[in-house]
C-alpha positions in Angstrom: 9.4 -53.3 3.7 11.5 -50.4 2.8 8.5 -48.5 1.7 6.6 -49.3 4.9 9.5 -48.0 6.9 9.7 -44.8 4.9 6.0 -44.2 5.4 6.2 -44.8 9.2 9.2 -42.5 9.4 7.4 -39.6 7.5 4.3 -40.0 9.7 6.5 -39.7 12.8 8.1 -36.6 11.4 4.8 -35.0 10.5 3.2 -35.6 13.9 6.3 -34.1 15.7 6.1 -31.0 13.4 2.4 -30.6 14.0 2.8 -30.8 17.9 5.7 -28.4 17.7 3.8 -26.0 15.5 0.6 -26.0 17.8 2.8 -25.4 20.9 4.6 -22.5 19.3 1.5 -20.9 17.9 -0.2 -20.8 21.4 2.9 -19.0 22.7 3.2 -16.6 19.8 -0.5 -15.5 20.0 0.0 -13.9 23.4 3.7 -14.4 24.2 6.5 -11.9 24.5 8.5 -13.1 21.5 6.1 -11.5 19.0 7.7 -8.1 19.3 10.9 -6.4 19.9 10.4 -3.0 21.5 7.4 -3.6 23.8 5.2 -6.4 25.2 1.9 -6.5 23.5 -1.2 -8.0 25.1 -3.3 -9.4 22.5 -7.1 -9.6 22.6 -9.5 -10.9 19.9 -13.0 -10.8 18.6 -14.6 -14.0 17.4 -17.4 -14.3 14.7 -19.0 -17.1 12.9 -16.3 -17.3 10.4 -13.2 -15.3 11.6 -11.0 -14.3 14.6 -9.4 -10.9 14.6 -6.7 -10.1 17.1 -5.7 -6.6 18.3 -3.8 -4.9 21.0 -3.6 -1.5 22.7 -5.8 1.1 20.9 -6.8 -1.3 18.1 -10.0 -2.5 19.5 -12.3 -0.2 17.4 -10.5 -1.1 14.1 -10.7 -4.8 15.0 -14.4 -4.6 15.8 -15.0 -2.8 12.4 -12.6 -5.3 10.7 -14.4 -8.3 11.8 -17.8 -7.0 10.8 -16.4 -5.9 7.5 -15.0 -9.5 6.9 -18.4 -11.0 7.8 -20.1 -8.8 5.3 -17.7 -10.0 2.7 -17.9 -13.7 3.7 -20.5 -14.8 1.2 -18.8 -13.0 -1.7 -15.5 -14.5 -0.9 -16.7 -18.1 -0.5 -18.7 -17.9 -3.6 -15.8 -16.4 -5.6 -13.3 -19.0 -4.3 -15.8 -21.8 -4.3 -14.6 -23.0 -0.8 -15.5 -22.5 2.9 -12.6 -22.8 5.2 -12.7 -25.6 7.7 -10.9 -23.3 10.3 -11.6 -19.8 11.1 -9.0 -17.5 9.5 -7.0 -15.7 12.2 -6.1 -12.2 11.4 -3.7 -10.2 13.5 -4.1 -6.4 13.2 -1.2 -4.0 13.8 -1.8 -0.3 14.5 0.6 1.1 11.8 2.9 -0.2 9.0 5.8 0.5 11.4 4.5 -1.7 14.2 3.9 -4.7 12.0 7.7 -4.8 11.4 8.1 -5.7 15.1 6.3 -9.1 14.4 8.6 -12.1 14.6 5.6 -14.4 13.8 7.5 -15.4 10.5 10.8 -16.3 12.3 9.4 -19.6 13.7 7.7 -21.0 10.5 7.6 -24.7 10.1 9.7 -25.2 6.9 10.3 -28.2 4.8 13.0 -28.4 2.2 12.3 -30.6 -0.9 14.8 -30.6 -3.8 16.4 -27.5 -2.4 13.1 -25.5 -2.2 11.7 -24.4 1.1 7.9 -24.6 1.8 5.8 -23.5 4.7 2.1 -23.2 5.7 0.4 -21.1 8.3 -3.3 -20.4 8.3 -3.2 -16.9 9.6 -2.6 -13.5 8.4 -1.3 -10.2 9.4 -2.4 -6.8 8.5 -1.3 -3.2 9.4 -3.7 -0.3 9.4 -2.1 2.0 6.8 -3.8 5.1 7.8 -6.9 5.0 5.7 -9.8 2.6 5.6 -10.0 2.1 1.8 -6.5 0.5 1.6 -7.1 -1.3 4.9 -10.2 -3.0 3.6 -8.4 -4.1 0.5 -5.4 -5.4 2.6 -7.9 -7.4 4.9 -9.5 -9.0 1.8 -6.2 -9.8 0.3 -4.8 -11.4 3.3 -8.0 -13.4 4.3 -8.5 -14.6 0.7 -4.9 -15.8 0.6 -5.4 -17.7 3.8 -8.6 -19.4 2.5 -7.0 -20.1 -0.9 -3.9 -21.7 0.6 -6.2 -23.9 3.0 -8.1 -25.0 0.0 -5.1 -25.8 -2.1 -2.8 -27.2 0.6 -5.2 -28.3 3.4 -6.0 -27.1 6.9 -3.1 -28.7 8.9 0.7 -29.0 8.7 0.1 -32.6 7.6 -2.0 -31.7 4.7 0.3 -28.9 3.7 3.4 -31.3 3.8 1.7 -33.8 1.6 0.4 -31.2 -0.8 3.9 -29.6 -1.2 5.3 -33.1 -1.9 2.9 -33.0 -5.0 3.2 -29.5 -6.1 3.5 -25.9 -5.0 1.6 -23.3 -7.0 3.4 -20.4 -8.3 3.1 -16.9 -6.7 1.2 -15.3 -9.5 -1.5 -18.0 -9.3 -2.2 -17.8 -5.5 -1.2 -14.2 -4.7 -2.8 -13.0 -8.0 -6.0 -14.6 -7.1 -6.1 -13.0 -3.7 -5.2 -9.5 -5.2 -8.1 -10.0 -7.7 -10.5 -10.8 -4.9 -9.4 -7.7 -3.0 -9.1 -5.2 -5.9 -10.8 -6.5 -9.0 -9.2 -4.0 -11.5 -6.9 -1.5 -9.8 -4.9 1.5 -10.9 -1.6 -0.2 -9.6 -2.3 -3.4 -11.6 -3.2 -1.4 -14.7 0.0 0.8 -14.5 2.1 -2.3 -14.0 0.8 -4.5 -16.7 0.7 -1.7 -19.2 4.4 -1.3 -19.1 5.3 -4.9 -18.3 4.2 -5.8 -21.9 5.9 -2.8 -23.4 9.2 -3.7 -21.5 9.1 -7.5 -21.9 7.5 -7.6 -25.4 6.5 -11.1 -26.3 8.6 -12.6 -23.6 6.3 -13.3 -20.7 8.2 -14.8 -17.7 5.5 -15.6 -15.2 7.4 -18.2 -13.3 10.4 -15.9 -12.7 8.2 -13.2 -11.0 8.2 -13.0 -7.2 6.2 -11.1 -4.4 4.7 -7.8 -5.5 5.4 -8.3 -9.3 4.0 -11.7 -9.3 0.8 -10.6 -7.4 0.1 -7.7 -9.9 0.7 -9.9 -13.0 -1.5 -12.7 -11.5 -4.2 -10.2 -10.7 -4.1 -9.0 -14.3 -4.7 -12.7 -15.5 -7.5 -13.3 -13.1 -9.1 -9.9 -14.0 -8.9 -10.9 -17.7 -10.5 -14.2 -17.2 -13.3 -12.5 -15.1 -13.8 -9.9 -17.9 -13.6 -12.1 -20.9 -15.2 -15.4 -19.6 -17.1 -14.4 -16.5 -16.4 -14.4 -12.8 -17.8 -17.8 -12.3 -14.9 -19.3 -13.9 -12.6 -18.1 -11.1 -13.9 -20.6 -8.6 -14.1 -23.4 -11.1 -10.4 -23.0 -12.0 -9.4 -22.8 -8.3 -11.3 -25.8 -7.5 -10.1 -27.9 -10.4 -6.5 -27.0 -9.4 -7.2 -28.7 -6.0 -7.7 -32.0 -7.9 -5.2 -32.0 -10.7 -2.5 -29.8 -8.8 -1.7 -28.0 -12.1 -2.6 -24.3 -12.7 -2.1 -24.4 -16.4 -4.3 -27.5 -16.9 -7.1 -26.0 -14.7 -7.2 -22.8 -16.7 -7.2 -24.7 -20.0 -9.7 -27.4 -19.0 -12.1 -24.9 -17.4 -12.1 -22.4 -20.3 -11.9 -25.0 -23.0 -8.9 -23.7 -24.7 -5.2 -24.5 -24.9 -3.3 -22.6 -22.1 -0.9 -20.9 -24.4 -3.9 -19.5 -26.4 -5.4 -18.1 -23.2 -2.1 -16.4 -22.5 -2.0 -14.9 -25.9 -5.5 -13.6 -25.4 -4.5 -12.2 -22.1 -1.5 -10.3 -23.6 -3.6 -9.0 -26.5 -6.4 -7.8 -24.2 -4.0 -5.5 -22.2 -2.0 -4.4 -25.2 -5.0 -3.3 -27.2 -6.9 -1.6 -24.3 -3.8 0.4 -23.3 -2.9 1.5 -26.8 -4.7 4.8 -26.5 -2.7 5.5 -23.3 0.5 5.4 -25.2 -0.8 7.3 -28.1 -2.1 10.3 -26.0 -0.2 10.2 -22.7 3.5 10.9 -22.7 6.4 8.8 -21.2 8.9 9.9 -18.6 11.8 11.7 -20.1 14.8 9.4 -19.4 17.2 12.3 -19.3 15.2 13.8 -16.4 15.7 10.8 -14.0 18.0 11.7 -11.4 17.7 8.8 -9.0 16.2 5.2 -8.9 15.9 2.2 -6.7 17.4 -1.2 -7.4 15.2 -3.5 -9.5 16.4 -6.6 -7.5 13.7 -5.9 -4.8 10.7 -3.7 -4.2 11.8 -0.1 -3.9 10.1 3.3 -3.4 10.8 7.0 -3.4 8.4 7.9 -0.6 8.8 11.6 0.0 10.2 14.5 -1.9 10.6 18.2 -0.7 12.3 21.4 -2.3 14.1 23.6 0.3 12.4 27.0 0.8 15.2 28.7 -1.3 15.0 26.0 -4.0 18.7 25.4 -3.7 18.3 21.7 -2.4 16.0 18.7 -3.0 15.5 16.2 -0.1 14.0 12.9 -0.8 13.6 9.5 0.9 14.7 6.5 -1.1 13.8 3.0 0.1 15.3 -0.3 -1.1 13.5 -3.4 0.1 12.9 -1.8 3.6 16.3 0.0 3.9 16.0 3.7 3.4 18.1 6.8 3.1 17.2 10.5 3.4 19.2 12.2 0.7 19.8 15.9 0.1 20.8 16.9 -3.5 22.5 20.4 -4.0 20.7 21.2 -7.4 23.4 23.6 -8.8 26.1 21.0 -8.4 24.2 17.8 -8.4 26.1 16.7 -5.4 24.2 14.6 -2.8 24.5 14.0 0.9 23.0 11.2 3.0 21.4 12.8 6.0 19.8 9.9 7.7 19.5 6.1 7.2 17.5 3.4 8.8 15.2 0.4 8.3 16.3 -3.1 7.3 15.8 -5.6 4.6 13.9 -9.0 5.4 12.3 -11.4 3.1 10.0 -12.3 6.0 8.6 -8.8 6.5 6.6 -6.4 4.4 8.4 -3.4 2.9 7.3 -0.3 4.8 7.0 2.6 2.3 5.2 4.9 4.7 8.1 6.1 6.8 10.0 8.3 7.2 8.5 11.5 6.1 10.3 14.7 5.7 9.7 18.5 5.8 12.0 21.6 5.6 11.8 23.9 8.6 14.0 26.5 6.9 16.7 26.5 4.2 19.2 24.8 6.5 17.2 22.4 8.6 15.3 19.3 7.5 12.8 17.6 9.8 12.6 13.7 9.6 9.7 11.8 11.2 10.9 8.3 12.1 9.9 5.4 14.3 12.8 4.0 16.4 12.8 1.8 19.4 9.0 1.7 19.4 8.7 5.4 19.6 7.6 8.1 17.1 10.3 10.6 16.9 10.6 14.0 15.1 14.2 14.6 14.2 15.9 17.9 12.9 19.1 17.7 11.0 21.0 20.6 9.7 22.2 19.7 6.1 25.7 21.1 7.0 25.9 19.0 10.0 26.0 21.9 12.5 23.0 20.7 14.5 21.0 17.6 15.4 17.9 17.6 17.6 14.9 15.4 18.3 11.7 15.1 20.2 9.7 12.1 21.1 5.9 11.9 20.4 4.8 9.0 22.5 1.0 9.4 22.0 1.4 9.3 18.2 1.6 5.8 16.5 3.0 7.1 13.3 3.4 10.4 11.3 2.3 9.8 7.7 2.8 13.4 6.3 4.0 16.9 7.6 4.5 20.5 6.4 6.0 23.6 7.9 4.5 27.1 7.4 6.5 29.7 5.9 8.0 31.0 9.2 9.0 27.5 10.3 7.3 28.0 13.6 4.3 25.7 13.1 4.1 22.3 11.7 0.9 20.4 10.4 0.9 16.7 10.4 -1.4 13.7 9.6 -0.8 11.1 12.1 -2.1 7.6 13.0 -3.3 7.8 16.6 -5.8 5.5 18.6 -6.4 3.7 15.3 -7.4 6.8 13.3 -5.9 9.1 10.9 -6.3 12.9 11.9 -4.6 16.3 11.5 -2.6 17.9 14.2 -0.5 21.1 14.4 2.5 21.6 16.7 4.1 24.9 17.4 7.9 25.8 18.3 7.0 25.6 22.0 5.8 22.1 21.6 2.1 22.8 22.0 -0.1 20.6 20.0 -3.6 21.1 18.6 -5.9 18.7 17.1 -7.6 20.0 13.9 -9.8 16.9 13.0 -11.4 14.3 15.3 -13.8 12.1 13.4 -14.3 8.7 11.9 -12.9 9.7 8.5 -9.4 9.4 7.1 -7.6 12.9 7.1 -4.5 12.8 5.2 -1.6 14.9 3.5 -2.1 18.4 5.0 -0.2 21.5 3.9 -0.3 25.2 4.8 -1.7 27.6 2.4 -0.9 30.3 4.8 -0.4 30.8 8.6 -4.1 30.2 9.4 -5.4 28.0 6.5 -4.7 24.2 6.0 -5.6 22.2 2.9 -5.8 18.4 3.3 -7.4 15.5 1.7 -10.3 13.5 3.4 -13.0 10.8 2.5 -15.4 12.7 4.7 -19.0 12.6 3.5 -22.4 13.4 5.2 -23.6 10.4 7.0 -26.6 10.0 9.4 -25.7 10.1 13.1 -26.7 6.6 13.5 -23.7 5.5 11.4 -21.1 7.9 13.0 -20.4 5.8 16.0 -17.0 4.8 17.4 -17.2 1.7 15.2 -19.0 2.7 12.1 -19.9 0.2 9.2 -16.6 0.3 7.2 -18.7 -0.2 4.0 -20.2 3.2 4.5 -16.8 4.9 4.4 -16.1 5.9 0.8 -13.0 5.0 -1.1 -12.6 8.4 -2.8 -10.9 11.4 -1.2 -11.5 15.2 -1.7 -9.7 18.2 -0.7 -10.8 20.3 2.1 -9.9 23.6 3.5 -9.5 24.3 7.3 -9.3 27.8 8.8 -7.5 27.3 12.1 -7.8 30.6 13.9 -9.6 30.6 17.2 -12.3 28.2 16.0 -11.5 25.6 13.3 -14.0 25.8 10.4 -14.0 23.4 7.4 -14.9 23.8 3.6 -15.0 21.3 0.9 -13.0 22.3 -2.2 -13.5 19.3 -4.6 -16.6 16.9 -4.8 -15.7 14.0 -7.0 -15.6 10.2 -6.8 -11.9 10.0 -7.3 -8.8 10.2 -5.1 -7.6 13.8 -4.8 -4.5 13.7 -2.6 -1.3 15.4 -1.7 -2.1 19.1 -2.1 0.9 21.4 -2.6 1.1 25.2 -2.4 1.6 26.9 -5.8 0.9 30.4 -4.6 -1.3 32.2 -2.2 -4.5 31.1 -4.1 -3.5 28.1 -6.3 -2.5 24.5 -5.3 -1.2 21.4 -7.1 -2.5 18.0 -6.1 -2.6 14.4 -7.4 -5.8 12.9 -8.9 -6.6 9.6 -10.5 -9.6 11.1 -12.4 -8.0 10.1 -15.8 -7.4 6.6 -14.7 -3.7 7.4 -14.2 -2.6 9.6 -11.3 -1.4 13.0 -12.6 -0.9 16.5 -11.4 -3.8 18.8 -11.3 -4.0 22.5 -10.5 -6.9 24.2 -8.5 -7.7 27.9 -7.6 -8.8 27.8 -3.9 -11.0 30.8 -4.3 -13.0 29.5 -7.3 -12.5 25.7 -6.7 -11.8 25.4 -10.5 -9.4 22.5 -11.4 -7.5 21.5 -14.4 -5.0 18.7 -15.2 -1.5 19.9 -15.9 0.4 16.6 -16.6 -0.3 13.7 -18.8 2.2 11.0 -17.9 1.5 7.4 -18.9 2.7 6.3 -15.5 1.0 7.3 -12.2 2.8 9.8 -10.1 3.2 8.5 -6.6 4.7 11.5 -4.7 5.8 15.0 -5.9 6.9 18.6 -5.0 7.1 21.8 -7.0 9.4 24.9 -7.0 7.8 28.0 -8.1 11.2 29.7 -8.2 12.7 27.2 -10.7 9.3 26.3 -12.3 10.3 22.7 -11.9 8.7 19.6 -10.5 10.2 16.6 -8.8 8.1 13.4 -8.8 8.5 9.7 -8.4 7.0 7.0 -10.7 7.1 3.2 -10.7 8.7 0.9 -13.3 8.1 -2.7 -11.9 9.9 -3.1 -8.6 12.0 -0.1 -9.3 11.0 3.6 -8.3 12.5 6.5 -10.3 12.9 10.1 -9.3 12.3 12.7 -12.1 13.2 16.4 -11.9 12.0 18.5 -14.9 10.3 21.7 -16.1 6.6 21.8 -16.0 4.0 23.3 -18.0 0.8 24.5 -16.4 -1.7 23.9 -19.3 -3.0 20.8 -20.9 -6.0 19.7 -23.0 -9.0 19.1 -20.9 -10.1 16.1 -22.9 -7.5 14.2 -21.0 -9.6 14.5 -17.8 -12.0 12.0 -19.3 -9.9 9.9 -21.4 -9.2 7.4 -18.6 -12.9 6.8 -17.9 -13.4 5.9 -21.6 -10.5 3.4 -22.0 -10.8 1.6 -18.6 -13.9 0.6 -16.4 -12.9 -0.6 -13.1 -14.9 -3.7 -11.9 -16.0 -4.0 -8.3 
């Protein structure tokens, strides 16, 4: 009798939760409580297998996104071994800043069992990050995770509740599988796992990892299984875990080997394959680290700029979403906090794309922020003598900016109308659009008052493809450097032509630039003559550089690298020559899979 009473009580609770969830979901799709700063009117495209929601100027990206997801549907369902009963619902935000306005996660249905809280919601949210290569990966990651969670936990709150009573799979298993389906092998994963084993040694703590770290380690495990045993094992393992509700037993039974032995093979695989990196590439000099984020949450150092007189170094440090703009006096090592913003929330992604900074002159630092739903360009004097700002309401987000030598003109890469383009803005507030195409145009800088160097994935495509909503599969994932002469008529010239990511050009002198390239498999500094277009690698770190700046007066470089959740700011002398065989080493020791 007691058992019958318990079952009836549980069924009533589940039914009430299901009704409440359905009612709240209908309101949240189009309701006012999804955003904080402005009311968004949501629309959606529906295809055979997906629903993609958008607002404002996101229509073209939504159209491209749903076509891209349909083109990936067969691969995803075959890799997972499961077809979703319900169409995954994907909400697209126009920038990483605007996704922070979502309060979708504030009304999750939660169940607490033995002190642990669980939830299930078969929809995903994705922000357009400013380039389509990363956007495609994010779309696949979010969609894969939705499908995998439906497969493991069911398509309704009732199923999810019952599944969670039995077992909740760890973050590395689910998030890692989704990351693997989105990226296969990736530079970020390889960077992380290379130093994870060096840092942890033989002590692998899979079940203590959370969020980004768990996803990257999990991605490396699935990548190892695919490389060593074949990709067909991925779907077999996932489907077996539906039945036995145990990830370790699913891996062991599918591969036919004890789980601990599989984990030993995984560790040996990455340790041996990365040995040449530690033998040839160099480690970051610990004594040169001048700042770092907390390792308790995901952090980043997102922008770095030397002042024109090289007396100060400004940088943006982000701890779990809360950021500070710091100015360091290099002679005395004293630091001042010039600006703060952001917030920490476990229910929101960490935005590491904002703010961005640029020195207007030796005294004034410009800070591009997003406050109150409006993109704002602020100017702060480092001595506190002045404080000014202008609102740029037609720009969704500024992702990079640079002043020319006179401080009268600024060049910016911005997200606007769902695209990334280059704009200039003069001291009188007059703007000029430099690029206007379907490609992603990023990280511009002034070489001189009439020449801009920037990074773009532009390639020659037939006119039939260059529509308002081109096939996203036609847009390449590699970026090359371009030169734009912006006198009376804008003209363009390609400076590099490789299938790698060449980004973040920075002026060295009137003819030479530094930039970041992942040609060696690890993102390092390269130098190029603009006149001859000849490049050479000038750093050989065993960790990828994320952002950097260089002072010719000091012959020093400041750069940020990642160490797990922690980001570190390094300030040191730089040598401009390095053995050219490093340019090809990465291609020999690592072959990315698609």
